[in-house]
C-alpha positions as CSV (number, residue, x, y, z in Angstrom):
1,M,191.0,132.1,212.6
2,P,192.2,132.5,216.3
3,C,189.8,133.4,219.0
4,Q,190.3,137.1,219.9
5,I,188.3,138.7,222.7
6,A,188.3,142.4,223.5
7,D,189.7,143.1,227.0
8,D,189.8,139.4,227.9
9,D,190.2,138.8,231.6
10,G,191.1,135.2,231.1
11,D,188.2,133.9,233.2
12,W,186.1,131.4,231.2
13,S,184.7,129.6,234.2
14,A,181.1,131.0,234.2
15,P,178.5,130.5,231.5
16,V,179.6,132.9,228.8
17,M,177.6,135.0,226.3
18,L,179.7,135.7,223.2
19,I,178.9,139.2,221.9
20,M,179.4,139.9,218.2
21,R,179.7,143.5,216.9
22,G,178.1,145.0,213.8
23,N,179.9,146.0,210.6
24,S,182.9,148.4,210.6
25,A,182.4,152.0,209.6
26,G,184.5,155.1,209.2
27,E,184.2,158.2,211.3
28,G,180.9,160.2,211.0
29,V,178.7,157.2,210.3
30,Y,177.4,155.6,213.6
31,E,176.8,157.3,216.9
32,D,178.5,156.0,220.1
33,E,176.7,156.1,223.5
34,N,177.6,159.8,223.9
35,G,176.3,161.0,220.5
36,K,179.7,161.2,218.9
37,T,180.5,159.5,215.6
38,P,183.9,157.8,215.8
39,A,185.3,155.3,213.4
40,W,184.4,151.7,214.2
41,P,187.3,149.6,212.7
42,K,186.4,146.5,214.7
43,G,182.7,146.8,214.3
44,A,180.0,149.1,215.7
45,L,178.3,148.3,219.0
46,H,177.4,150.0,222.2
47,E,179.3,147.5,224.3
48,G,178.1,148.7,227.7
49,P,174.4,147.9,227.2
50,A,175.3,144.6,225.5
51,K,177.5,143.5,228.4
52,E,174.9,144.7,230.9
53,Y,172.2,142.7,229.1
54,A,174.4,139.5,229.2
55,V,174.9,139.9,233.0
56,L,171.2,140.6,233.5
57,V,170.2,137.4,231.8
58,G,172.8,135.3,233.6
59,F,176.0,135.2,231.5
60,K,179.5,136.5,231.7
61,P,179.9,138.8,228.6
62,K,182.8,138.3,226.2
63,V,183.1,140.6,223.1
64,L,184.5,139.1,220.0
65,D,187.3,141.5,218.8
66,V,186.4,141.6,215.1
67,S,183.8,143.4,213.0
68,G,180.6,141.7,211.7
69,D,181.5,142.6,208.1
70,P,180.8,140.0,205.4
71,N,183.7,138.6,203.4
72,R,184.0,140.4,200.0
73,S,185.6,138.6,197.1
74,K,185.6,138.9,193.4
75,G,183.6,136.2,191.6
76,K,184.0,134.5,188.3
77,D,181.8,137.2,186.8
78,N,184.5,139.8,187.9
79,K,182.0,141.4,190.3
80,Y,182.4,141.6,194.1
81,H,180.1,139.4,196.1
82,S,179.6,139.3,199.9
83,S,179.4,136.2,202.1
84,R,178.9,135.9,205.8
85,D,179.4,132.1,205.7
86,D,183.2,132.6,205.7
87,S,183.5,136.0,207.2
88,A,186.1,136.7,209.9
89,G,183.3,137.2,212.5
90,T,181.6,133.9,211.7
91,L,184.8,131.9,211.6
92,M,186.3,133.5,214.8
93,A,183.0,133.1,216.7
94,L,183.0,129.4,215.8
95,E,186.6,129.0,216.8
96,C,185.9,130.6,220.2
97,F,182.8,128.5,220.7
98,R,184.8,125.3,220.0
99,L,187.7,126.4,222.1
100,H,185.7,127.4,225.2
101,N,182.9,125.0,226.4
102,S,181.7,127.7,228.7
103,I,180.2,129.7,225.7
104,V,176.6,128.7,225.8
105,A,175.0,132.0,224.6
106,F,175.3,134.4,221.7
107,Y,174.5,138.1,221.2
108,G,174.7,139.3,217.6
109,F,174.2,143.0,216.8
110,S,173.5,144.1,213.2
111,G,176.2,142.4,211.1
112,G,177.0,140.1,214.0
113,G,173.4,139.1,214.1
114,Y,173.5,138.2,210.4
115,N,176.7,136.2,211.1
116,L,174.9,134.4,214.0
117,W,172.6,132.6,211.6
118,H,175.6,131.3,209.7
119,I,177.3,130.2,212.9
120,L,174.2,128.2,214.0
121,N,174.0,126.7,210.6
122,K,177.7,125.6,210.7
123,M,177.4,124.0,214.1
124,T,177.1,120.3,214.5
125,A,174.1,118.9,216.3
126,Q,176.1,118.3,219.4
127,E,177.3,121.9,219.4
128,R,173.8,123.3,218.9
129,A,172.6,121.2,221.9
130,R,175.1,123.2,224.1
131,V,173.5,126.6,223.2
132,R,171.1,127.9,225.8
133,W,170.5,131.5,224.7
134,V,170.5,133.4,221.4
135,T,170.0,137.1,221.1
136,V,169.7,138.9,217.8
137,V,169.6,142.7,217.6
138,G,169.3,145.1,214.7
139,V,168.8,142.8,211.7
140,D,166.4,143.7,208.9
141,S,163.3,141.9,207.8
142,D,165.3,139.7,205.3
143,R,166.4,137.7,208.4
144,P,163.2,137.4,210.5
145,K,162.9,136.0,214.0
146,S,161.7,132.6,212.6
147,D,165.1,132.1,210.9
148,Y,166.8,131.9,214.4
149,E,164.3,129.7,216.1
150,N,165.8,126.5,217.6
151,S,163.3,124.3,215.7
152,K,165.3,125.3,212.5
153,F,168.5,124.0,214.0
154,P,167.9,120.5,215.6
155,P,168.5,119.6,218.3
156,G,168.7,123.3,219.5
157,S,166.6,124.3,222.5
158,W,167.7,127.8,223.2
159,H,165.8,130.8,224.4
160,L,165.5,133.4,221.6
161,D,165.5,137.1,222.2
162,Y,165.0,139.1,219.0
163,L,164.8,142.8,218.3
164,P,164.6,143.8,214.6
165,N,166.1,146.9,213.1
166,S,163.9,149.9,213.9
167,G,164.4,153.5,214.9
168,N,167.9,154.5,215.8
169,H,169.9,151.4,214.9
170,M,172.9,152.1,217.1
171,F,170.7,152.5,220.2
172,L,168.9,149.1,219.8
173,P,171.2,147.5,222.4
174,E,169.9,150.1,224.9
175,K,166.3,149.4,223.9
176,L,166.8,145.6,224.3
177,L,168.4,146.1,227.7
178,W,165.5,148.3,228.8
179,R,163.0,145.6,227.6
180,A,164.9,142.9,229.5
181,K,164.9,145.0,232.7
182,R,161.2,145.7,232.2
183,D,160.5,142.0,231.8
184,K,162.3,141.3,235.1
185,G,160.3,144.0,236.9
186,L,163.4,146.3,237.3
187,V,161.9,149.3,235.5
188,V,158.4,150.6,235.3
189,P,157.0,150.9,231.7
């Protein structure tokens, strides 16, 4: 699957954080930053706060231009099954990571956060050693923080920032950004 980045400026020189959106949704489901509920065909995410977070923690943000939806296919039992292991978001993120050595950080929101576990799992040991930062936002308790810790993916040694699903799901990127600013002393609690 070819690497597709939203609004790519072509500059891959700085350390890059690859940002992965959540699942797609029709109109009326998820709020944007202004409280409207547009369709999200390429995956739901408040990109502004996610990009600002990436810059705040020292990376150039690049948003993967695909949704975080799982791959759905009909099994031998004639029922539909979902898989994130071979989803478009998982495969495209791996392609981008392998194509651009400057990608050293990941930000996965919701469906993109679930895909991130599969991405880390599919990486070689040499690839995992390159990762410096992993951010997971808006996943449920079925994928706890411990699942993303670098000790589960030798020889990974990344910093892990994790914010589980709570409250207003779509505004978790804003909550994470606020927390990061607070931790840097940029806002007063």
